[in-house]
C-alpha positions in Angstrom: -74.2 -45.6 73.4 -77.9 -45.7 73.5 -78.1 -45.6 69.6 -75.5 -48.3 69.2 -77.2 -51.1 70.8 -80.4 -51.1 68.5 -78.1 -50.9 65.6 -75.9 -53.9 66.8 -79.1 -55.7 67.4 -80.5 -55.0 64.1 -77.1 -56.1 62.4 -77.3 -59.2 64.2 -80.8 -60.0 63.2 -80.0 -59.2 59.6 -76.9 -61.6 59.6 -79.0 -64.4 61.1 -82.0 -63.9 58.6 -79.6 -64.5 55.7 -79.2 -68.1 56.7 -80.9 -70.6 54.6 -83.1 -73.0 56.9 -84.6 -75.0 53.9 -84.5 -78.4 52.7 -81.3 -80.1 53.9 -81.1 -83.9 53.4 -78.6 -86.1 55.0 -78.2 -89.6 53.4 -76.6 -92.2 55.4 -74.8 -94.1 52.8 -73.9 -91.2 50.5 -73.7 -91.4 46.8 -72.4 -94.5 45.0 -68.7 -94.6 44.6 -68.1 -95.3 40.7 -64.5 -96.2 41.2 -64.6 -98.5 44.2 -63.8 -101.6 42.2 -60.9 -100.1 40.5 -59.6 -98.6 43.7 -59.8 -102.1 45.5 -58.0 -103.8 42.6 -55.3 -101.1 42.3 -51.6 -102.0 43.6 -50.4 -100.5 46.7 -48.5 -97.3 46.3 -45.0 -97.4 47.3 -43.2 -94.1 48.3 -39.9 -93.3 47.0 -36.9 -93.9 49.3 -36.1 -91.2 52.0 -32.7 -89.6 51.7 -30.8 -90.0 55.0 -27.5 -88.4 53.9 -26.3 -86.0 51.6 -22.5 -85.9 51.1 -19.9 -84.1 48.9 -16.9 -86.1 47.9 -13.8 -84.8 46.3 -12.4 -87.4 43.8 -9.1 -88.3 41.8 -8.8 -85.7 38.8 -10.1 -82.9 41.0 -13.7 -84.0 40.4 -16.6 -83.4 42.8 -19.4 -85.9 43.4 -22.5 -85.1 45.2 -24.2 -88.1 46.8 -27.8 -88.5 48.4 -27.8 -91.8 50.2 -31.3 -93.3 50.4 -33.0 -95.9 52.7 -36.4 -97.5 52.5 -37.7 -99.2 55.9 -34.4 -98.7 57.6 -32.6 -100.5 54.8 -30.1 -99.1 52.2 -31.9 -98.5 49.1 -29.3 -96.8 46.9 -28.2 -93.4 46.2 -28.7 -90.3 43.7 -25.5 -88.9 42.5 -24.2 -86.0 40.5 -20.6 -85.6 39.1 -19.9 -82.0 38.9 -22.5 -79.1 39.0 -23.6 -79.0 35.4 -24.7 -82.9 35.2 -28.0 -84.4 35.6 -28.4 -86.5 38.8 -28.4 -90.3 38.3 -29.6 -93.1 40.6 -27.9 -96.3 41.5 -29.7 -99.2 43.5 -29.8 -103.0 43.5 -26.9 -103.5 46.2 -27.0 -107.2 47.5 -26.3 -105.8 51.1 -24.8 -102.9 52.5 -21.0 -103.2 52.3 -21.0 -106.4 50.2 -21.3 -105.1 46.7 -21.8 -102.0 44.6 -25.0 -100.1 44.0 -25.6 -100.3 40.2 -27.4 -98.2 37.8 -29.3 -99.0 34.5 -26.7 -97.3 32.5 -23.7 -99.3 34.0 -22.6 -96.8 36.6 -21.9 -98.0 40.0 -21.0 -96.6 43.5 -19.2 -98.9 46.1 -19.2 -97.8 49.7 -21.9 -96.6 52.2 -23.1 -93.3 53.7 -20.7 -93.6 56.7 -17.6 -94.6 54.8 -14.7 -92.2 54.5 -14.1 -92.8 50.9 -16.4 -94.4 48.0 -15.6 -95.8 44.6 -17.6 -94.1 41.9 -17.8 -95.5 38.3 -19.8 -93.5 35.7 -21.2 -95.2 32.6 -18.2 -95.7 30.2 -15.5 -94.5 32.5 -13.3 -96.3 35.0 -14.0 -96.2 38.7 -12.4 -93.2 40.6 -11.9 -93.0 44.5 -13.6 -90.2 46.2 -13.0 -89.0 49.7 -15.6 -87.2 51.8 
């Protein structure tokens, strides 16, 4: 025990002596921001809508549709849907008001219904609408 105390003290002294005390300058204003004007003029970033419900529906013709219902600021924003397991997800938006009209997509697809409805109407681009039950 007698030999350990001097060794610990020597280790602490060596550790503290490795610190660099020289020349630190703290500037109050900091360096000039070269992108300040661009950032001030940039449009506000809008996050994508939040997924509030994910449901799987069985449709006429024994098809399966997966729908992720989305909302923005508490208001319905649309849905992301996939028909079958091997298809790419598509998005529909632009419903006039919840329950009053279909959500439509840029490719002509549409979904009529809400996240709380027991059934929805799904129309994939170029095909007639099918009824799907949750």
